[in-house]
N, C-alpha and C positions, 0 to 999 in steps of 0.2 A: 512414460508417466501419465497418471490419472489424476485428474482434478475433480473432485466432489465436495459436496455440501459437508461443512463441518457435521459431526455428531458430537453427543456427550462424550462418548468415551476417547475421544480426541481431546480433550481439554488440557490433560497433563502435557502433551507433545506439542500442542500450540503453545503454552505456556512456555517453555523451553526455548520456542523457536523466537517468541516475542521477548522474553527476559533480556537477553542479551541487547538486543536492540534498545530498550528502555533503559536500561542502567547505563549505557555507552553514551545516550544524549547526543548522538552525531546524526541521526538522520531522520528523526521523528519529533517533533514539539510535544512530548509527553513528560510529567513528571518522573525524574530518577526513580523516586521512591513509588512509584505505582506498585500496588499490591498485584498479587495474581488475581483476585477477585475483580478488582477495578479494571485491570488490563483485560480481561476475558470479557468482562461486561462492556467496555468500550470497543472491542474488536468485533463482538458479535452480537452487538446490541440491536433490538427491535426494527430500527430504521434498516438494517441493511441485510445483505445476502452474504455469508460468511463460507468460505472454500478451503480446502486442504489440496495441496498436492502430495501425491504418495508415489513413491519410486519403491518398489521389491519390499512393498510391505512398511517401508518409514515413511514417517511425513517428512516432507523437505521444504515447505513451504506453506503460507496460509496468506488468504487476500480476502476483501471485502470488497461489494457494490453496493453503492446506494444513489439517492438521488442528492446533488451537490445541495439543493435549496429547496425551499418548499413554493407552493404556488408557481407562480410565474418563472422562476428557475428550475422546477421539478424537471423538465423535460432533459436537464443536462445532468451526466453520471458524475461519480466521484469514485475513487476507489484506494486502497492501499494495499501493500504488499512486504512480506518480509520473508525470505529466504533462510534457512537454517544454517548456520556457519558452516558446519560440515558439506553441505552442496554450494557454496558459492562458484559460480563460474561453469556451473554445468547447465545453463538455460532456463533454469526452474521460473526465474521471474520473467523472461520470456513468454514461455508458456502458459503462466499463471495470466499474463496480461492479454495474452491473445484468447485466453479463455473468457475471461471477465469484459472485453471488447466486444466478442460474440454473444454472452448474455446481455450486455446491454443494450445491443441491437435486438434481440429476442424481446426484451422488455419494452422496446419502443423509445428509447433515448436517442437524442438527436444528437448529442456530442457528447465527450468526456472533458472533466477540468480536473487537473491536480492542483491543488490550492497553495501548496506550501513545499516546493522541492527545494531541498537545502543544494545551495550553491555548492558546497564542497563533495556533494554525493555525485561524481563525475560518472561513475560508472552507470547510474541510474538514468542520468541526463542523456548520456549515450543511447542506452535503451530505448528510452521513451521516443528520443528523436528519430531512432530505427524504426519504429513502430508509428511515425506520422504526427509525433505530436510537436508543436511549436512553441517557443516560450513567447507569451503575450504579454507578460508583466515581470516586472523584477521590483522586489522590496528591499530596498537597502538596509543594510544591516539589522534584518528582522529576526535572524536568529542567532541566540548567543551558545557559540559552537564551546565545548568546556576545555577545548585545548587552542583554537584559533581565534577566539573571540567573536565580536559581531561579525555577521557574513549575510551575504544576499540571499533570499528564498525566490525561488520562481514560481511564476504561475505559467503551467503550460495546458495547452488545448488542443483537442484535433475533434473534426466533425466524423460522426459516424456514419 
């Protein structure tokens, strides 16, 4: 699997990876009706590096890396990851996270923080924990899950 920076030609494939996640509204706090243009602008904004995971010529995931905060918080990184539905369970998210952690170290970040991990996303929580992240905060009822109602969001953190 190759992880590389996003290119203009990748936008259609990245949208097809992001679209089902945005429309499901179960793992990201993004508007369900977010347009293609809005989603791509958010995911690959000027404040972040955006990557794609490619396997045998097909894009199977995408990730971004950015500073979590400005100024005094700019030494802590933040990232987001989405795996294509057809590639679920194949280690794509793990490989992307390992890549992004390495890139964060290269850029001089001291830590990585995930601000809003939905408590129902058990697979992601297990993965992040296996990669050394700890839950450092719980936001009770902070996410309105479309089927399960109010659910906790976690703040997860690890030093680099």
